[in-house]
C-alpha positions in Angstrom: 113.8 120.4 93.2 112.2 122.2 96.1 110.4 125.5 95.8 111.6 128.8 97.3 108.7 128.5 99.7 110.2 125.4 101.2 113.7 126.9 101.6 112.1 129.8 103.5 110.6 127.4 105.9 113.9 125.5 106.2 115.7 128.8 106.9 113.3 129.5 109.7 113.9 126.0 111.1 117.7 126.5 111.0 117.3 129.7 112.9 115.3 128.0 115.6 117.8 125.0 115.8 120.7 127.4 116.0 119.1 129.4 118.9 118.0 126.4 120.9 121.0 124.2 120.0 119.0 121.2 118.7 121.0 120.9 115.4 124.5 122.1 114.6 124.0 123.4 111.0 124.2 126.8 109.3 123.6 127.9 105.7 126.0 128.5 102.8 125.3 129.9 99.3 124.3 127.6 96.6 123.8 128.3 92.9 123.2 131.9 91.8 120.7 130.6 89.2 118.5 129.5 92.1 118.1 132.5 94.4 117.0 131.8 97.9 118.3 128.2 97.9 121.2 127.1 100.0 123.2 124.1 101.3 123.9 123.4 104.9 127.3 123.0 106.7 128.3 122.1 110.2 129.4 124.6 112.8 131.8 123.6 115.6 130.3 126.1 118.1 126.8 124.8 117.3 128.0 121.3 117.9 129.0 122.2 121.4 125.6 123.9 121.8 123.9 120.7 120.6 125.8 118.7 123.2 124.4 121.1 125.8 120.9 120.4 124.6 121.5 116.7 124.6 122.7 116.9 128.2 119.6 118.9 129.2 117.3 116.2 127.8 119.4 113.5 129.4 119.2 115.1 132.8 115.5 115.4 132.5 115.3 111.7 131.5 117.4 110.9 134.7 114.8 112.8 136.7 112.0 110.7 135.4 114.0 107.5 135.9 114.5 108.4 139.5 110.8 109.1 140.0 110.0 105.8 138.4 112.5 104.0 140.8 110.9 105.7 143.8 107.5 104.8 142.6 108.5 101.1 142.5 109.8 101.2 146.0 106.5 102.7 147.2 104.5 100.2 145.0 102.7 103.1 143.2 102.3 101.6 139.7 100.3 104.5 138.4 103.1 107.0 139.2 105.7 104.5 137.9 103.9 104.3 134.5 103.5 108.0 134.3 107.2 108.6 135.0 108.3 105.9 132.5 106.0 107.5 129.9 108.0 110.7 129.9 111.3 108.8 130.4 110.6 107.1 127.1 109.9 110.4 125.5 113.3 111.7 126.6 114.9 108.5 125.3 113.2 109.0 122.0 114.5 112.5 121.7 118.1 111.4 122.7 118.1 108.7 120.0 117.3 111.3 117.3 119.8 113.8 118.6 122.6 111.2 118.4 122.4 111.6 114.6 123.9 115.1 115.0 126.3 114.2 117.8 127.8 111.1 116.2 127.7 112.0 112.5 127.3 115.8 112.1 129.2 116.1 108.9 127.7 112.9 107.4 124.2 114.3 108.0 124.9 117.6 106.3 126.6 115.8 103.3 123.5 113.6 103.1 121.1 116.5 102.9 123.3 118.4 100.4 123.6 115.3 98.2 119.8 115.0 98.2 119.3 118.6 97.1 122.0 118.5 94.4 120.8 115.1 93.0 117.2 116.2 92.9 118.1 119.5 91.2 120.2 117.8 88.5 117.5 115.2 88.0 114.9 117.8 87.4 117.0 119.9 85.1 118.0 116.9 83.0 114.9 114.6 83.0 112.0 116.9 83.8 112.7 120.1 81.9 109.0 121.2 82.0 108.7 120.8 85.8 108.4 124.0 87.7 108.6 123.6 91.5 106.9 127.0 92.1 103.7 126.1 90.2 103.6 122.3 90.9 100.3 121.4 92.6 102.0 118.7 94.7 104.7 121.1 95.8 102.1 123.6 96.9 100.3 121.0 99.0 103.5 119.9 100.6 104.6 123.4 101.2 101.3 124.1 102.9 101.9 121.1 105.1 105.4 122.5 105.9 103.9 125.9 107.0 101.3 124.0 109.0 104.0 122.0 110.7 105.9 125.2 111.6 102.7 126.7 113.1 101.8 123.7 115.3 105.4 123.3 116.4 105.5 126.9 117.5 102.1 126.6 119.1 103.2 123.5 121.0 106.3 125.3 122.3 104.3 128.2 123.6 101.6 126.1 125.2 104.1 123.8 127.0 106.0 126.8 128.3 102.8 128.5 129.5 101.8 125.3 131.2 105.0 125.4 133.2 104.5 129.1 134.1 101.0 128.3 135.3 101.6 125.0 137.0 105.3 124.7 137.9 104.5 122.1 140.6 103.2 119.5 138.1 105.0 116.2 138.6 106.6 116.3 135.1 108.8 119.3 136.1 111.8 119.2 138.3 110.4 122.1 140.3 107.8 119.7 141.7 110.4 118.5 144.2 109.8 121.6 146.4 113.0 123.2 145.1 111.2 126.5 144.9 110.4 126.6 148.6 112.7 129.3 150.0 112.1 131.6 152.9 113.5 134.6 151.0 111.0 135.9 148.5 113.8 137.2 146.2 115.6 133.9 146.1 112.4 132.0 145.4 111.6 134.2 142.5 115.2 133.9 141.2 114.9 130.1 141.3 111.5 130.3 139.5 113.0 132.4 136.7 115.9 129.9 136.5 113.5 127.0 136.0 111.5 129.1 133.5 114.6 129.7 131.4 115.5 126.1 131.6 112.1 124.8 130.4 111.9 127.5 127.7 115.1 126.1 126.1 114.1 122.5 126.9 110.8 122.8 125.1 112.4 124.8 122.3 115.1 122.1 121.8 112.4 119.5 121.6 110.1 121.2 119.1 112.8 122.7 116.9 114.3 119.2 116.6 110.9 117.8 115.6 110.5 120.6 113.0 113.9 120.0 111.4 113.4 116.3 111.2 109.9 116.8 109.6 111.3 119.0 106.9 114.1 116.6 106.1 111.7 113.7 105.9 109.3 115.7 103.7 112.0 116.3 101.1 113.0 112.7 101.1 109.5 111.3 100.9 108.2 113.7 98.3 110.9 113.0 95.8 112.0 109.4 96.2 108.6 108.0 97.4 106.3 110.1 95.3 108.1 110.9 92.1 111.4 109.2 91.2 110.6 105.6 92.0 107.7 105.5 89.6 109.7 107.3 86.9 111.9 104.3 86.3 108.9 102.0 85.8 108.0 100.4 82.5 104.7 101.4 81.1 102.6 98.2 80.7 100.0 99.5 78.3 97.7 101.2 80.8 98.1 104.6 79.3 100.0 106.1 82.3 102.4 108.8 81.4 105.5 109.8 83.2 106.6 113.3 84.1 110.0 112.6 82.7 111.3 112.4 79.1 111.3 109.0 77.5 115.1 109.0 77.1 115.5 108.4 80.9 114.5 104.8 80.3 117.2 104.3 77.6 119.8 101.6 78.5 122.6 104.1 78.7 120.7 106.3 81.3 118.4 104.0 83.3 121.2 102.0 85.1 123.2 105.1 86.0 120.2 107.1 87.3 118.7 104.2 89.3 122.1 103.4 90.9 122.5 107.1 91.8 119.1 106.9 93.5 120.2 103.8 95.4 123.3 105.6 96.6 121.3 108.6 97.8 118.9 106.2 99.6 121.7 104.1 101.1 123.5 107.3 102.4 120.2 108.4 104.1 119.4 105.0 105.5 122.9 104.6 106.9 122.3 107.6 109.1 118.6 107.1 110.1 118.6 103.3 110.0 120.3 102.6 113.4 117.8 104.8 115.4 114.6 103.3 113.7 114.3 100.3 116.0 115.0 102.3 119.3 112.5 104.8 118.1 109.9 102.1 117.5 110.6 100.7 121.0 110.3 104.1 122.7 107.1 105.0 120.7 105.6 101.7 121.5 106.4 102.1 125.2 104.9 105.6 125.2 101.6 104.3 123.7 101.3 101.3 125.9 102.0 103.2 129.1 99.6 105.9 127.9 96.9 103.4 127.3 97.4 101.9 130.8 97.2 105.3 132.4 94.0 106.2 130.6 92.3 102.9 131.3 93.3 102.2 134.9 94.1 105.7 136.4 92.0 108.1 134.4 90.0 109.0 137.5 93.2 109.7 139.5 94.6 112.2 137.0 93.6 115.8 136.8 92.5 117.4 133.6 96.0 118.8 132.7 97.8 115.5 133.3 95.1 113.5 131.4 95.4 115.8 128.4 99.2 115.5 128.4 99.1 111.7 128.5 96.4 111.6 125.8 98.2 114.0 123.5 101.6 112.3 123.7 100.1 108.8 123.3 98.0 109.7 120.3 100.8 111.7 118.6 103.4 109.0 119.1 101.0 106.3 117.7 100.1 108.4 114.7 103.7 109.5 114.0 105.2 106.0 114.0 102.2 104.5 112.2 102.6 107.0 109.5 106.4 106.2 109.2 105.7 102.5 108.9 102.9 103.1 106.4 105.1 105.3 104.2 107.9 102.7 104.5 105.5 99.9 103.4 104.2 101.8 100.4 107.8 102.8 99.3 108.9 99.2 99.5 106.0 98.0 97.5 106.3 100.7 94.8 110.0 100.1 94.5 109.5 96.4 94.2 106.9 96.9 91.5 109.3 99.2 89.6 112.0 96.6 89.5 109.6 93.8 88.6 108.3 95.9 85.7 111.7 95.7 84.0 110.7 92.2 82.9 108.4 93.8 80.4 110.9 96.2 78.8 110.6 95.8 75.1 106.8 95.2 75.3 105.8 98.8 76.1 105.3 101.0 73.1 107.1 104.0 74.7 110.5 102.2 75.2 110.3 99.4 72.6 112.8 101.3 70.4 115.4 101.3 73.2 115.2 97.6 74.0 115.1 95.8 70.7 117.9 93.3 70.9 118.2 90.2 72.9 121.4 91.5 74.4 119.6 94.5 75.9 117.0 92.3 77.5 119.8 90.1 79.1 121.5 93.3 80.4 118.3 94.6 82.0 117.6 91.1 83.4 120.9 90.9 85.1 120.6 94.5 86.3 117.2 93.7 87.7 118.5 90.8 89.7 121.3 92.9 91.1 118.8 95.6 92.4 117.1 95.4 95.8 113.9 97.4 96.4 114.3 100.7 98.2 113.3 100.2 101.8 113.5 102.0 105.1 115.8 99.6 106.9 119.0 99.0 108.8 120.8 96.7 106.3 121.5 93.3 107.7 119.3 93.7 110.7 115.7 94.7 109.9 113.6 96.1 107.1 110.1 97.7 107.1 107.6 96.4 104.6 103.9 96.6 104.1 103.2 94.3 107.1 105.3 96.3 109.6 102.4 98.7 110.5 100.1 95.7 111.3 102.8 94.2 113.4 103.3 97.5 115.3 99.5 97.8 115.9 99.4 94.1 117.1 102.3 94.8 119.5 100.5 97.9 120.9 97.3 96.0 121.5 99.0 92.9 122.9 101.3 95.0 125.1 98.5 97.2 126.4 96.4 94.1 127.4 99.3 92.5 129.2 100.1 95.6 131.2 96.5 96.1 132.2 96.1 92.5 133.3 99.4 92.3 135.0 99.3 95.6 137.0 95.9 95.4 138.7 
């Protein structure tokens, strides 16, 4: 179960998403025994606001696509790559917002199912676990606070950049729209663009913050704790944080299947956007490398810092996702393989004495697939996915540099 500190951060995130329209969710009371905690629910007015934010990002993506098309006509490959870089960023944001627009209720049900399952799991199988004093929870909560700080700082810096340099080519105002003879009309247009970009950057960064908190909950419980709790102890002296009865034949099957259901519900929502996200992130990194290698002298300091920041952040973000996916797949596979040794470990030998029990666990083991970040039937991320992603980045960057001389 999450600590009260995390729910405070999540509450802040929901306030931001409600204001900027990046996620259509509000809070509702949970259990009186756990003050400060809550579940989330969809709100029809916020869904319409979320559509407005999606249209705003889509229009900005159209702007960059138009700039890229004009650059091709002028044979300016540097400007083309720069425009496509930010067009890919808008495409990445749109793919994540589709989660809320296509399946708003399913997403809220998925989050609530996670919290309820984790709470019941801890109450039943980890009675001595205290989320408020857990060292791991404190570290993860500190990471959540740090994420909030950097997201807020990023929003402020991007907005200040627009106020200081509204004629930068990444803004619509660079098309000389602010050139009016009347001073009052010019200032009014400037304030209109300022309001637009304040909400535009707010939508982006509040969306990033909300996704980071959801992923933090999922990874910290399924990846870090629960997967290893079902593993058989092979005589290495490792102790579980759960009580031994969890690995009883009457409990192991039900709890692991419940974990698989939670995982499948989550993957069914996030799975379809993983491959488009990888495509957009890869395109951002490749185009950023090309701009830094071939056109670094043509870029001013501000543009150079923007390209560098986005390229590095996209590379690190998706590399981290693939790395976590590979470790989760390997740990889950190791958990299922360890069931071959049930009856050998001293801790659970009393539960698996008969040959009939060993046959049951053998059939159950064969029916279980490792937990993986995937889109079932199309692709799955394993421990080699991060290497393939890096290989694609290096190969794509070299091809772009050699082709566009």
